[in-house]
C-alpha positions as a Markdown table, in Angstrom:
| # | Residue | x | y | z |
|---|---|---|---|---|
| 1 | Met | -79.8 | -96.4 | 116.7 |
| 2 | Gly | -81.1 | -96.6 | 113.2 |
| 3 | Leu | -81.9 | -92.9 | 113.2 |
| 4 | Lys | -78.4 | -92.0 | 114.4 |
| 5 | Tyr | -76.8 | -94.1 | 111.6 |
| 6 | Ile | -79.0 | -92.3 | 109.0 |
| 7 | Glu | -78.0 | -88.9 | 110.3 |
| 8 | Ser | -74.3 | -89.9 | 110.2 |
| 9 | Ile | -74.7 | -91.1 | 106.6 |
| 10 | Lys | -76.4 | -87.8 | 105.7 |
| 11 | Ser | -73.5 | -85.8 | 107.2 |
| 12 | Ile | -70.9 | -87.9 | 105.3 |
| 13 | Val | -72.8 | -87.5 | 102.0 |
| 14 | Leu | -73.2 | -83.8 | 102.5 |
| 15 | Thr | -69.6 | -83.4 | 103.3 |
| 16 | Leu | -68.6 | -85.3 | 100.1 |
| 17 | Leu | -71.0 | -83.2 | 98.1 |
| 18 | Val | -69.5 | -80.0 | 99.4 |
| 19 | Ala | -65.9 | -81.3 | 98.8 |
| 20 | Leu | -66.9 | -82.3 | 95.3 |
| 21 | Ser | -68.4 | -78.9 | 94.7 |
| 22 | Ile | -65.2 | -77.2 | 95.8 |
| 23 | Val | -63.1 | -79.4 | 93.5 |
| 24 | Leu | -65.3 | -78.7 | 90.5 |
| 25 | Thr | -65.3 | -75.0 | 91.2 |
| 26 | Phe | -61.5 | -74.9 | 91.5 |
| 27 | Ser | -61.2 | -76.9 | 88.2 |
| 28 | Ile | -63.5 | -74.5 | 86.4 |
| 29 | Trp | -61.5 | -71.5 | 87.7 |
| 30 | Thr | -58.1 | -72.9 | 86.8 |
| 31 | Tyr | -59.0 | -74.6 | 83.5 |
| 32 | Thr | -57.1 | -73.2 | 80.5 |
| 33 | Pro | -58.4 | -74.4 | 77.1 |
| 34 | Arg | -56.0 | -75.1 | 74.3 |
| 35 | Tyr | -56.6 | -72.8 | 71.4 |
| 36 | Glu | -55.0 | -73.2 | 68.0 |
| 37 | Thr | -52.5 | -70.4 | 67.3 |
| 38 | Ile | -53.9 | -67.7 | 65.1 |
| 39 | Ala | -51.5 | -66.0 | 62.7 |
| 40 | Pro | -51.4 | -62.2 | 63.1 |
| 41 | Leu | -53.2 | -60.2 | 60.5 |
| 42 | Ser | -51.0 | -58.3 | 58.0 |
| 43 | Pro | -51.2 | -54.5 | 58.5 |
| 44 | Val | -53.4 | -52.7 | 56.0 |
| 45 | Asp | -51.7 | -50.2 | 53.8 |
| 46 | Met | -53.7 | -47.0 | 54.3 |
| 47 | Ala | -51.4 | -44.8 | 52.2 |
| 48 | Ile | -53.4 | -42.6 | 49.8 |
| 49 | Ala | -50.4 | -41.8 | 47.5 |
| 50 | Asp | -46.6 | -41.9 | 47.6 |
| 51 | Lys | -44.4 | -40.5 | 50.2 |
| 52 | Lys | -42.1 | -37.6 | 49.3 |
| 53 | Thr | -38.5 | -36.7 | 50.4 |
| 54 | Ile | -37.1 | -33.4 | 51.5 |
| 55 | Pro | -35.5 | -32.7 | 48.1 |
| 56 | Glu | -38.8 | -33.3 | 46.4 |
| 57 | Ile | -40.8 | -30.9 | 48.6 |
| 58 | Ile | -38.2 | -28.1 | 49.3 |
| 59 | Lys | -37.1 | -26.9 | 45.9 |
| 60 | Pro | -36.1 | -23.6 | 44.4 |
| 61 | Tyr | -38.6 | -22.1 | 41.9 |
| 62 | Lys | -36.1 | -20.0 | 39.9 |
| 63 | Thr | -32.4 | -19.5 | 39.3 |
| 64 | Val | -30.7 | -16.4 | 37.8 |
| 65 | Phe | -27.1 | -16.2 | 36.6 |
| 66 | Asn | -25.0 | -13.1 | 36.3 |
| 67 | Ile | -22.2 | -14.0 | 33.9 |
| 68 | Asp | -20.0 | -11.0 | 33.0 |
| 69 | Asp | -22.9 | -8.7 | 33.8 |
| 70 | Val | -25.3 | -10.5 | 31.5 |
| 71 | Leu | -28.4 | -12.1 | 33.2 |
| 72 | Arg | -29.6 | -15.5 | 32.3 |
| 73 | Gly | -32.3 | -17.5 | 34.1 |
| 74 | Thr | -35.0 | -20.2 | 34.2 |
| 75 | Thr | -37.9 | -21.6 | 36.0 |
| 76 | Asp | -37.7 | -24.9 | 34.2 |
| 77 | Pro | -37.6 | -27.7 | 36.8 |
| 78 | Thr | -35.4 | -30.0 | 34.7 |
| 79 | Asp | -32.7 | -27.3 | 34.5 |
| 80 | Ile | -32.9 | -26.4 | 38.2 |
| 81 | Asp | -32.8 | -30.0 | 39.3 |
| 82 | Gly | -29.6 | -30.4 | 37.3 |
| 83 | Phe | -28.0 | -27.5 | 39.1 |
| 84 | Ile | -29.1 | -28.8 | 42.5 |
| 85 | Glu | -27.8 | -32.3 | 41.6 |
| 86 | Glu | -24.4 | -30.8 | 40.8 |
| 87 | Leu | -24.5 | -28.6 | 43.9 |
| 88 | Ser | -25.2 | -31.6 | 46.1 |
| 89 | Lys | -21.8 | -33.1 | 45.1 |
| 90 | Trp | -19.8 | -30.1 | 46.4 |
| 91 | Lys | -18.3 | -30.0 | 49.9 |
| 92 | Ile | -19.6 | -27.0 | 51.9 |
| 93 | Ser | -17.7 | -26.0 | 55.0 |
| 94 | Asn | -16.9 | -23.2 | 57.4 |
| 95 | Ile | -20.5 | -21.9 | 57.8 |
| 96 | Ala | -20.3 | -18.6 | 59.7 |
| 97 | Pro | -22.5 | -15.5 | 60.2 |
| 98 | Val | -21.5 | -12.4 | 58.2 |
| 99 | Asn | -24.2 | -9.8 | 58.8 |
| 100 | Ser | -27.1 | -9.8 | 61.3 |
| 101 | Asn | -28.6 | -6.7 | 59.7 |
| 102 | Phe | -28.6 | -7.7 | 56.1 |
| 103 | Asp | -31.2 | -5.4 | 54.6 |
| 104 | Thr | -32.6 | -5.1 | 51.0 |
| 105 | Lys | -29.9 | -2.6 | 50.0 |
| 106 | His | -27.1 | -5.1 | 51.0 |
| 107 | Leu | -28.9 | -7.9 | 49.2 |
| 108 | Asn | -29.3 | -5.9 | 46.0 |
| 109 | Thr | -25.5 | -5.1 | 46.0 |
| 110 | Leu | -24.7 | -8.8 | 46.3 |
| 111 | Leu | -27.2 | -9.9 | 43.6 |
| 112 | Arg | -25.7 | -7.4 | 41.2 |
| 113 | Lys | -22.2 | -8.8 | 41.4 |
| 114 | Lys | -21.0 | -10.6 | 38.3 |
| 115 | Asn | -20.0 | -14.2 | 38.0 |
| 116 | Gln | -22.5 | -15.7 | 40.5 |
| 117 | Phe | -25.9 | -17.4 | 40.4 |
| 118 | Thr | -28.8 | -17.4 | 42.8 |
| 119 | Leu | -31.3 | -20.0 | 43.7 |
| 120 | Tyr | -34.7 | -18.6 | 44.7 |
| 121 | Phe | -37.0 | -20.3 | 47.3 |
| 122 | His | -40.6 | -19.3 | 48.2 |
| 123 | Gly | -40.3 | -19.8 | 51.9 |
| 124 | Glu | -37.6 | -19.7 | 54.6 |
| 125 | Val | -35.7 | -23.0 | 54.6 |
| 126 | Pro | -33.9 | -24.3 | 57.8 |
| 127 | Leu | -30.4 | -25.1 | 56.8 |
| 128 | Asn | -30.1 | -28.1 | 59.1 |
| 129 | Leu | -33.1 | -29.7 | 57.3 |
| 130 | Tyr | -31.8 | -28.9 | 53.9 |
| 131 | Asp | -28.6 | -30.7 | 54.7 |
| 132 | Asn | -30.5 | -33.7 | 53.2 |
| 133 | Val | -29.7 | -32.0 | 49.9 |
| 134 | Leu | -26.3 | -30.3 | 50.5 |
| 135 | Asn | -23.1 | -31.9 | 51.4 |
| 136 | Ile | -22.2 | -29.9 | 54.5 |
| 137 | Glu | -19.1 | -30.7 | 56.5 |
| 138 | Gly | -18.8 | -29.7 | 60.1 |
| 139 | Ser | -21.4 | -28.3 | 62.4 |
| 140 | Ile | -24.3 | -25.9 | 61.5 |
| 141 | Pro | -25.1 | -23.1 | 63.9 |
| 142 | Thr | -28.3 | -23.9 | 65.8 |
| 143 | Val | -28.8 | -21.0 | 68.1 |
| 144 | Pro | -30.5 | -19.3 | 66.4 |
| 145 | Glu | -31.2 | -21.7 | 63.6 |
| 146 | Val | -29.7 | -20.8 | 60.2 |
| 147 | Ser | -32.4 | -20.3 | 57.5 |
| 148 | Phe | -32.5 | -18.9 | 54.0 |
| 149 | Asp | -34.7 | -18.1 | 51.0 |
| 150 | Arg | -31.8 | -17.3 | 48.7 |
| 151 | Ile | -28.6 | -19.3 | 48.0 |
| 152 | Ile | -25.9 | -17.3 | 46.1 |
| 153 | Ile | -22.8 | -19.1 | 44.7 |
| 154 | Asp | -20.0 | -16.7 | 43.8 |
| 155 | Trp | -17.1 | -17.9 | 41.7 |
| 156 | Asn | -15.4 | -14.6 | 41.5 |
| 157 | Thr | -12.4 | -15.8 | 43.4 |
| 158 | Asn | -9.2 | -17.1 | 41.7 |
| 159 | Thr | -8.8 | -20.0 | 44.0 |
| 160 | Val | -10.3 | -23.5 | 43.8 |
| 161 | Glu | -12.7 | -22.7 | 46.6 |
| 162 | Met | -15.7 | -20.5 | 46.0 |
| 163 | Asp | -18.0 | -18.6 | 48.3 |
| 164 | Ile | -21.6 | -19.6 | 49.0 |
| 165 | Tyr | -24.0 | -17.3 | 50.8 |
| 166 | Phe | -27.2 | -18.2 | 52.6 |
| 167 | Val | -29.6 | -15.2 | 52.7 |
| 168 | Ser | -32.6 | -14.9 | 55.1 |
| 169 | Arg | -34.6 | -11.9 | 54.0 |
| 170 | Ala | -37.2 | -12.4 | 56.8 |
| 171 | Asn | -34.5 | -12.4 | 59.5 |
| 172 | Lys | -32.1 | -10.0 | 57.7 |
| 173 | Lys | -29.2 | -12.4 | 58.2 |
| 174 | Leu | -26.4 | -13.4 | 55.9 |
| 175 | Tyr | -24.2 | -16.5 | 56.4 |
| 176 | Ser | -21.3 | -17.5 | 54.2 |
| 177 | Ala | -19.4 | -20.7 | 53.7 |
| 178 | Lys | -16.7 | -22.1 | 51.5 |
| 179 | Val | -17.6 | -24.5 | 48.7 |
| 180 | Lys | -15.3 | -26.8 | 46.7 |
| 181 | Pro | -16.7 | -28.4 | 43.6 |
| 182 | Glu | -16.0 | -32.1 | 43.1 |
| 183 | Asp | -14.4 | -31.3 | 39.8 |
| 184 | Gln | -13.6 | -27.8 | 38.5 |
| 185 | Arg | -14.1 | -28.8 | 34.9 |
| 186 | Ser | -17.5 | -30.4 | 35.8 |
| 187 | Phe | -18.4 | -27.1 | 37.4 |
| 188 | Gln | -17.5 | -25.1 | 34.4 |
| 189 | Tyr | -19.5 | -27.4 | 32.1 |
| 190 | Ser | -22.5 | -28.3 | 34.4 |
| 191 | Ile | -23.0 | -24.9 | 35.8 |
| 192 | Val | -21.3 | -22.0 | 33.9 |
| 193 | Thr | -21.8 | -23.4 | 30.4 |
| 194 | Glu | -25.3 | -24.4 | 31.1 |
| 195 | Gly | -26.0 | -21.0 | 32.6 |
| 196 | Arg | -24.9 | -19.3 | 29.5 |
| 197 | Gly | -27.4 | -21.2 | 27.5 |
| 198 | Leu | -30.4 | -20.1 | 29.6 |
| 199 | Ala | -33.0 | -17.5 | 28.5 |
| 200 | Lys | -31.9 | -13.9 | 28.8 |
| 201 | Tyr | -33.2 | -12.0 | 31.9 |
| 202 | Ile | -33.2 | -8.4 | 32.7 |
| 203 | Glu | -33.5 | -6.4 | 35.9 |
| 204 | Val | -36.9 | -4.8 | 36.3 |
| 205 | Asn | -36.2 | -1.6 | 38.1 |
| 206 | Pro | -32.4 | -1.0 | 38.5 |
| 207 | Gly | -33.0 | 2.1 | 40.7 |
| 208 | Gly | -35.8 | 0.4 | 42.8 |
| 209 | Ser | -35.6 | -0.8 | 46.3 |
| 210 | Ile | -36.1 | -4.5 | 45.4 |
| 211 | Tyr | -34.0 | -6.5 | 43.0 |
| 212 | Ile | -36.2 | -8.4 | 40.5 |
| 213 | Ala | -34.9 | -10.2 | 37.4 |
| 214 | Val | -37.4 | -11.4 | 34.8 |
| 215 | Pro | -37.3 | -12.9 | 31.2 |
| 216 | Ser | -36.6 | -10.2 | 28.6 |
| 217 | Glu | -38.4 | -12.1 | 25.9 |
| 218 | Pro | -42.0 | -13.6 | 25.6 |
| 219 | Val | -42.4 | -16.9 | 27.5 |
| 220 | Glu | -43.7 | -20.1 | 25.8 |
| 221 | Thr | -46.2 | -22.0 | 28.1 |
| 222 | Ile | -48.8 | -24.7 | 27.8 |
| 223 | Lys | -52.5 | -24.4 | 28.7 |
| 224 | Tyr | -53.9 | -27.8 | 30.0 |
| 225 | Thr | -57.4 | -29.1 | 30.4 |
| 226 | Phe | -57.9 | -32.2 | 32.6 |
| 227 | Ile | -60.8 | -34.3 | 33.5 |
| 228 | Glu | -61.4 | -33.8 | 37.2 |
| 229 | Asp | -60.3 | -36.7 | 39.3 |
| 230 | Val | -61.1 | -36.9 | 43.0 |
| 231 | Ile | -59.9 | -39.0 | 45.9 |
| 232 | Pro | -62.9 | -40.3 | 48.0 |
| 233 | Pro | -63.0 | -38.2 | 51.2 |
| 234 | Asn | -63.6 | -41.5 | 53.1 |
| 235 | Lys | -60.0 | -42.4 | 52.5 |
| 236 | Phe | -58.9 | -39.3 | 54.4 |
| 237 | Arg | -61.4 | -40.0 | 57.1 |
| 238 | Asp | -60.0 | -43.5 | 57.6 |
| 239 | Val | -56.5 | -42.3 | 58.1 |
| 240 | Leu | -57.2 | -39.2 | 60.1 |
| 241 | Phe | -59.6 | -40.6 | 62.7 |
| 242 | Ser | -58.3 | -43.2 | 65.2 |
| 243 | Asp | -61.5 | -45.3 | 64.8 |
| 244 | Pro | -63.4 | -44.7 | 61.5 |
| 245 | Asn | -66.3 | -46.8 | 62.7 |
| 246 | Ala | -66.9 | -44.4 | 65.6 |
| 247 | Val | -67.1 | -41.3 | 63.3 |
| 248 | Arg | -70.5 | -39.6 | 63.2 |
| 249 | Ser | -71.7 | -38.0 | 60.0 |
| 250 | Asn | -74.0 | -35.0 | 59.6 |
| 251 | Lys | -75.0 | -33.7 | 56.2 |
| 252 | Val | -75.4 | -29.9 | 56.1 |
| 253 | Gly | -77.1 | -28.8 | 53.0 |
| 254 | Thr | -76.4 | -30.3 | 49.6 |
| 255 | Asn | -72.7 | -30.1 | 49.3 |
| 256 | Thr | -71.4 | -30.1 | 52.9 |
| 257 | Glu | -70.8 | -33.0 | 55.2 |
| 258 | Glu | -69.5 | -32.8 | 58.8 |
| 259 | Leu | -67.7 | -35.8 | 60.4 |
| 260 | Gly | -66.6 | -36.1 | 64.0 |
| 261 | Asp | -65.8 | -38.3 | 67.0 |
| 262 | Asn | -65.1 | -37.3 | 70.6 |
| 263 | His | -61.7 | -35.8 | 69.6 |
| 264 | Ala | -61.6 | -34.5 | 66.0 |
| 265 | Arg | -63.8 | -32.8 | 63.4 |
| 266 | Met | -63.8 | -32.8 | 59.6 |
| 267 | Lys | -65.8 | -30.6 | 57.3 |
| 268 | Ile | -66.0 | -31.6 | 53.7 |
| 269 | Asp | -66.9 | -29.2 | 50.9 |
| 270 | Lys | -68.0 | -31.5 | 48.2 |
| 271 | Tyr | -68.6 | -28.6 | 45.7 |
| 272 | Asn | -65.1 | -27.2 | 45.8 |
| 273 | Lys | -63.5 | -30.6 | 46.6 |
| 274 | Lys | -61.7 | -29.6 | 49.8 |
| 275 | Phe | -61.9 | -30.3 | 53.5 |
| 276 | Asp | -60.9 | -28.9 | 56.9 |
| 277 | Tyr | -59.8 | -31.2 | 59.7 |
| 278 | Asp | -59.0 | -30.2 | 63.2 |
| 279 | Tyr | -58.1 | -31.7 | 66.5 |
| 280 | Pro | -59.1 | -29.0 | 69.1 |
| 281 | Thr | -57.3 | -30.4 | 72.2 |
| 282 | Ala | -54.0 | -30.2 | 70.4 |
| 283 | Ala | -54.1 | -26.4 | 70.4 |
| 284 | Ile | -50.8 | -24.8 | 71.5 |
| 285 | His | -49.4 | -21.3 | 71.4 |
| 286 | Glu | -45.7 | -21.8 | 71.9 |
| 287 | Leu | -43.2 | -20.6 | 69.3 |
| 288 | Ala | -42.1 | -23.5 | 67.2 |
| 289 | Ile | -38.6 | -24.4 | 66.2 |
| 290 | Pro | -38.6 | -23.9 | 62.4 |
| 291 | Ser | -36.7 | -27.1 | 61.5 |
| 292 | Glu | -38.9 | -29.3 | 63.8 |
| 293 | Leu | -42.1 | -27.5 | 62.6 |
| 294 | Leu | -41.3 | -28.1 | 58.9 |
| 295 | Glu | -40.2 | -31.7 | 59.4 |
| 296 | Asn | -43.2 | -32.6 | 61.5 |
| 297 | Thr | -45.7 | -31.2 | 59.0 |
| 298 | Ile | -43.9 | -33.1 | 56.1 |
| 299 | Asn | -43.8 | -36.3 | 58.1 |
| 300 | Phe | -47.5 | -36.0 | 59.0 |
| 301 | Val | -48.5 | -35.9 | 55.3 |
| 302 | Asn | -46.1 | -38.7 | 54.5 |
| 303 | Gln | -47.7 | -40.9 | 57.2 |
| 304 | His | -50.9 | -41.2 | 55.1 |
| 305 | Gly | -49.3 | -40.6 | 51.7 |
| 306 | Gly | -51.1 | -37.3 | 51.3 |
| 307 | Trp | -48.9 | -35.9 | 48.5 |
| 308 | Thr | -51.5 | -36.6 | 45.8 |
| 309 | Asp | -49.8 | -34.2 | 43.4 |
| 310 | Glu | -46.6 | -32.2 | 43.2 |
| 311 | Phe | -46.9 | -30.0 | 46.3 |
| 312 | Arg | -43.9 | -27.9 | 47.3 |
| 313 | Tyr | -43.1 | -26.0 | 50.5 |
| 314 | Thr | -43.8 | -22.3 | 50.2 |
| 315 | Tyr | -44.4 | -20.7 | 53.6 |
| 316 | Met | -43.8 | -21.1 | 57.3 |
| 317 | Asn | -44.7 | -19.1 | 60.4 |
| 318 | Pro | -43.2 | -20.5 | 63.6 |
| 319 | Ala | -45.2 | -18.1 | 65.7 |
| 320 | Ser | -48.6 | -19.3 | 64.4 |
| 321 | Arg | -47.1 | -22.8 | 63.7 |
| 322 | Ile | -48.6 | -22.7 | 60.2 |
| 323 | Val | -46.9 | -24.3 | 57.2 |
| 324 | Arg | -48.1 | -24.1 | 53.6 |
| 325 | Phe | -47.4 | -26.4 | 50.6 |
| 326 | Arg | -48.6 | -25.2 | 47.2 |
| 327 | Leu | -49.6 | -27.3 | 44.1 |
| 328 | Phe | -47.1 | -27.0 | 41.2 |
| 329 | Leu | -47.5 | -27.9 | 37.6 |
| 330 | Glu | -44.5 | -28.2 | 35.3 |
| 331 | Gly | -42.4 | -26.4 | 37.8 |
| 332 | Leu | -44.8 | -23.4 | 38.1 |
| 333 | Pro | -47.0 | -22.6 | 41.1 |
| 334 | Val | -50.8 | -23.0 | 40.8 |
| 335 | Tyr | -53.2 | -20.4 | 42.1 |
| 336 | Thr | -56.9 | -20.1 | 42.1 |
| 337 | Asp | -59.7 | -18.0 | 43.6 |
| 338 | Ser | -60.6 | -18.1 | 47.3 |
| 339 | Ser | -63.5 | -20.5 | 46.8 |
| 340 | Ser | -61.2 | -23.3 | 45.8 |
| 341 | Ser | -57.8 | -24.3 | 47.0 |
| 342 | Thr | -54.4 | -25.3 | 45.6 |
| 343 | Glu | -52.7 | -25.5 | 49.0 |
| 344 | Ile | -52.1 | -28.0 | 51.8 |
| 345 | Val | -52.2 | -25.8 | 55.0 |
| 346 | Glu | -51.1 | -27.4 | 58.3 |
| 347 | Gln | -51.1 | -25.9 | 61.8 |
| 348 | Trp | -49.0 | -28.0 | 64.1 |
| 349 | Gly | -50.2 | -28.5 | 67.6 |
| 350 | Asp | -49.0 | -30.2 | 70.8 |
| 351 | Lys | -47.1 | -33.2 | 69.5 |
| 352 | Arg | -49.6 | -33.7 | 66.7 |
| 353 | Ile | -51.6 | -32.0 | 64.0 |
| 354 | Phe | -54.0 | -29.3 | 65.1 |
| 355 | Ser | -55.5 | -28.2 | 61.8 |
| 356 | Tyr | -55.2 | -29.7 | 58.3 |
| 357 | Lys | -56.8 | -28.0 | 55.3 |
| 358 | Arg | -56.4 | -29.3 | 51.7 |
| 359 | Pro | -58.1 | -30.2 | 48.4 |
| 360 | Tyr | -59.0 | -33.7 | 47.6 |
| 361 | Tyr | -59.1 | -33.4 | 43.8 |
| 362 | Arg | -56.0 | -34.4 | 41.9 |
| 363 | Ile | -54.2 | -33.8 | 38.6 |
| 364 | Asp | -54.2 | -37.1 | 36.8 |
| 365 | Trp | -51.9 | -36.8 | 33.7 |
| 366 | Ser | -53.6 | -39.8 | 32.1 |
| 367 | Thr | -56.9 | -37.8 | 32.0 |
| 368 | Tyr | -55.7 | -34.6 | 30.3 |
| 369 | Tyr | -57.4 | -34.4 | 26.9 |
| 370 | Asn | -56.3 | -31.0 | 25.6 |
| 371 | Lys | -53.2 | -28.8 | 25.6 |
| 372 | Thr | -52.4 | -25.7 | 23.7 |
| 373 | Thr | -49.3 | -23.6 | 23.5 |
| 374 | Glu | -49.7 | -20.1 | 24.7 |
| 375 | Thr | -47.2 | -17.2 | 24.7 |
| 376 | Leu | -47.0 | -14.9 | 27.6 |
| 377 | Ile | -45.7 | -11.4 | 27.2 |
| 378 | Ser | -42.2 | -10.8 | 28.5 |
| 379 | Gly | -41.6 | -10.2 | 32.2 |
| 380 | Ile | -40.2 | -6.7 | 31.5 |
| 381 | Glu | -43.3 | -5.8 | 29.7 |
| 382 | Val | -45.4 | -6.9 | 32.7 |
| 383 | Ala | -43.2 | -4.7 | 34.9 |
| 384 | Glu | -43.8 | -1.7 | 32.6 |
| 385 | Lys | -47.5 | -2.2 | 32.7 |
| 386 | Leu | -47.5 | -2.5 | 36.5 |
| 387 | Lys | -45.8 | 0.9 | 36.6 |
| 388 | Glu | -48.8 | 2.4 | 34.9 |
| 389 | Leu | -51.2 | 1.2 | 37.7 |
| 390 | Asp | -52.3 | 4.2 | 39.9 |
| 391 | Lys | -52.9 | 2.1 | 43.0 |
| 392 | Leu | -49.6 | 0.2 | 42.9 |
| 393 | Asp | -46.2 | 1.3 | 43.9 |
| 394 | Leu | -43.6 | -0.9 | 42.1 |
| 395 | Asp | -41.3 | -0.6 | 45.0 |
| 396 | Thr | -43.7 | -2.7 | 47.0 |
| 397 | Val | -43.6 | -5.5 | 44.4 |
| 398 | Asp | -41.3 | -8.3 | 45.7 |
| 399 | Glu | -41.4 | -10.7 | 42.7 |
| 400 | Ile | -42.8 | -11.1 | 39.2 |
| 401 | Ala | -43.1 | -14.7 | 38.0 |
| 402 | Pro | -45.1 | -17.0 | 35.7 |
| 403 | Gly | -47.5 | -19.5 | 37.1 |
| 404 | Tyr | -50.9 | -21.2 | 36.5 |
| 405 | Phe | -54.4 | -20.1 | 37.4 |
| 406 | Met | -56.7 | -23.0 | 38.0 |
| 407 | Lys | -60.4 | -22.9 | 36.9 |
| 408 | Arg | -62.9 | -25.6 | 37.5 |
| 409 | Asn | -65.8 | -26.2 | 35.0 |
| 410 | Ile | -68.3 | -27.9 | 37.3 |
| 411 | Glu | -70.8 | -28.8 | 34.6 |
| 412 | Lys | -68.2 | -30.5 | 32.4 |
| 413 | Gly | -66.1 | -31.9 | 35.2 |
| 414 | Asn | -62.9 | -30.2 | 33.9 |
| 415 | Ile | -59.9 | -28.6 | 35.5 |
| 416 | Ile | -58.4 | -25.9 | 33.3 |
| 417 | Met | -54.8 | -24.7 | 34.0 |
| 418 | Glu | -54.3 | -21.2 | 32.4 |
| 419 | Pro | -50.7 | -19.8 | 32.3 |
| 420 | Ala | -50.4 | -16.3 | 33.5 |
| 421 | Trp | -48.0 | -13.8 | 35.1 |
| 422 | Phe | -48.3 | -13.2 | 38.9 |
| 423 | Tyr | -46.7 | -10.6 | 41.1 |
| 424 | Leu | -46.1 | -10.6 | 44.8 |
| 425 | Val | -46.9 | -7.5 | 47.0 |
| 426 | Lys | -45.3 | -7.3 | 50.4 |
| 427 | Gly | -46.9 | -5.5 | 53.2 |
| 428 | Asn | -48.6 | -5.8 | 56.6 |
| 429 | Asn | -46.5 | -8.9 | 57.5 |
| 430 | Ser | -48.3 | -10.9 | 54.8 |
| 431 | Asp | -47.6 | -12.0 | 51.2 |
| 432 | Asn | -50.2 | -11.3 | 48.6 |
| 433 | Trp | -49.9 | -12.8 | 45.1 |
| 434 | His | -51.9 | -11.2 | 42.4 |
| 435 | Arg | -52.7 | -12.3 | 38.9 |
| 436 | Phe | -51.6 | -9.9 | 36.2 |
| 437 | Ser | -54.1 | -9.3 | 33.4 |
| 438 | Pro | -52.9 | -7.4 | 30.3 |
| 439 | Val | -55.9 | -5.1 | 30.1 |
| 440 | Ser | -55.8 | -1.5 | 29.0 |
| 441 | Ser | -55.4 | -0.3 | 32.6 |
| 442 | Gly | -52.2 | -2.3 | 32.9 |
| 443 | Gly | -53.5 | -5.2 | 35.1 |
| 444 | Glu | -56.1 | -6.3 | 37.6 |
| 445 | Leu | -55.9 | -7.3 | 41.3 |
| 446 | Leu | -57.3 | -10.7 | 42.1 |
| 447 | Gly | -57.4 | -12.4 | 45.4 |
| 448 | Leu | -55.7 | -15.7 | 45.1 |
| 449 | Glu | -55.7 | -18.9 | 47.2 |
């Protein structure tokens, strides 16, 4: 009997232990500790520089007035901004197509009309994106999109309303609209009177195939020397890669560093202060909608505050999905040789950036330590010297304009901005800018970036 009781007691104890084990296990599984609430971290501002608006990035580089058959013009950004500010107050309506085969001959005729002024843009501008600047009433045609690289305002009419023309040279299209100034007296003072006070211009080659107007007198400019300032490439790495800590680094030679993760690559040229970034899986070959392409590329740079200097939109190719933004200084475009760069070049991919190329030096106005006034010869004199070149047909020259040529003194750590004349040669579906050099032969051709 004693052994039976002992076995029973063992069974009861074992059962209790198993039950206790189940209870403890369940308690561990279902236990939720009380943690103190942790305040969320504030987002880190990764912006490298300021964001820019459409009116700051898409700007005309020149305006030319024809007042009673006398040409006046300017490339001064202060003057041009004043005209744009006045134009933005006007009501523009009744946009309609006029000519779908608007060739150079038709454009020349329009540009030679008196009592009008023209705003010149470097690249084709989608009108429904530029409505951030203009006060457009009513709808804008979207199929196909209206774009332009010339805006012509004609006040020849005797009515209160005037005509405004949007010219797309690339697409050979002309659109017209009606424009009503906010105040006729303000128009006469802010536009016409100001236009009369601009520098005198002259048509380069009246019998030529392309209308070009340039200053008839020498042009006063300023040569600048800056101490080179750079933005650490790591700042761009941190905003371009999704996880900077996962980025692998590989030094190739003395002045080249390659960065990468499982998705993107970045090649840094430390000697020329520029880098190439690409995201291979975003490659796409579809024709882009121009307004979306330009807006996406502007927004991309805005997302990380990449407008480190005054960069302006200058070129777009919807087929290759490439958009270019050039460095400007005092309202003039800056060029350099092919080893360096004065451009932000983007290729938009499938819903994101595919390729991003740019410099990482910057122009810091607090670091310039020398400036000298220089006088460039007149634009008409440049044209006359270009006529003397054996290898150049003046009818292939699309534009003659002042600008800056950037040189870098590596040993002294300086950036030198030299004023010069440049001319644009059209051909083979590409635009080639050349620096004019007033040598005995009339000029020299230089490849520019």
